[in-house]
C-alpha positions, -999 to +999 in steps of 0.1 A: +693+436-145+677+465-163+655+486-139+624+508-156+615+543-145+580+540-126+562+569-143+529+565-130+533+595-109+546+614-139+514+601-155+491+615-130+506+646-130+497+648-166+462+641-161+456+660-130+465+692-148+442+684-178+411+672-158+414+695-126+397+722-148+419+747-131+457+751-135+459+764-097+450+729-083+473+708-096+504+695-079+532+683-097+538+648-083+576+638-089+593+627-057+620+651-039+610+676-064+573+676-060+557+710-062+521+720-055+501+751-067+476+771-047+476+749-015+472+715-029+485+690-004+515+670-019+503+634-031+466+644-025+455+657-054+441+628-071+412+625-051+380+623-076+400+632-103+412+596-109+380+585-125+373+618-146+410+605-161+402+574-172+367+588-180+381+614-205+410+587-217+378+563-225+361+592-243+386+594-272+367+588-304+383+606-331+424+608-343+416+645-339+408+640-303+435+620-296+459+642-312+443+674-294+446+654-259+483+645-265+492+682-277+474+698-247+496+674-224+523+680-246+520+719-242+521+717-206+548+689-198+568+686-229+567+652-246+543+625-238+553+594-224+549+562-246+528+541-221+505+572-219+504+574-257+493+536-259+469+543-233+451+568-254+454+549-287+439+517-270+410+535-263+407+551-300+412+518-311+381+503-289+361+532-297+365+528-335+362+489-333+327+496-317+313+508-350+315+469-365+305+452-331+337+440-322+332+415-293+371+413-283+402+430-296+432+406-295+471+414-296+498+390-289+532+382-299+519+359-326+494+381-340+463+406-337+425+401-344+394+417-340+369+389-327+337+399-341+302+392-325+284+378-352+280+373-389+268+407-394+301+416-401+299+401-436+272+429-446+298+456-436+305+468-472+333+493-462+348+465-441+348+442-465+360+466-496+392+473-470+400+438-466+400+430-505+424+461-511+446+451-481+451+413-487+487+410-476+478+430-444+446+411-433+426+383-435+389+379-426+378+342-416+343+328-421+351+309-386+323+309-356+328+340-344+343+355-376+377+369-371+398+397-389+434+387-387+465+411-390+499+403-404+517+418-376+554+399-385+583+423-374+559+449-358+562+465-322+534+465-299+524+506-311+529+498-346+504+467-345+482+491-326+481+521-349+479+492-380+449+482-364+434+519-358+445+529-396+426+498-408+395+511-389+400+545-401+400+532-436+369+513-433+349+542-412+315+547-421+302+580-435 
C-alpha cells in the first residue's frame, strides 16, 4: 500500500504568509519542525485567515495573477506543490469560463467539457473561430444545453485543465 504525504498543513503555511499581511504573524506548521514567529501559537494561526486564503484563490482572473501568486509562494517556500497549483488553476479556469456563461465545467476520466447555459454561445464569434481552428481538439455540440467537448485522450488531469485554460485564453474577448 502506498501512503501519500498529507500536505494540508504545508499548504496552510503557504497561504498564511501570503494572506496574513505580515510575515511576522506567520507560523510554519510542520509537525515536530513547527516554528512560530512573533508570538503566534502553534496550530492557531489559521483563525480568520482561512477564509481570506480561499477568497484570494477565487479572485485569480488571469495567467499573470496566477503566475504572480505562484511566484510569491515559491519565493518564500521553494517549489509550490502540485495540489496547490491545481487549485489555483481551477480557480483561473472557472474565472475565464464565466466570460462565456459556462454553467458547468466537467472533467472525468472519459473527457472534459464546458456546458453552456444556453444557445447564446453560438453568437460568440471568438469562441466559434477558435473551435473552427482547433477541430481536432474541441467540438461544439448543438445539444440542449450546448457543450464544448475536449479531446483529452492520454492527458493527465493537470494537462486537461491546462488545455481548457489555453482554449479560453485563445478565445478571450478584447
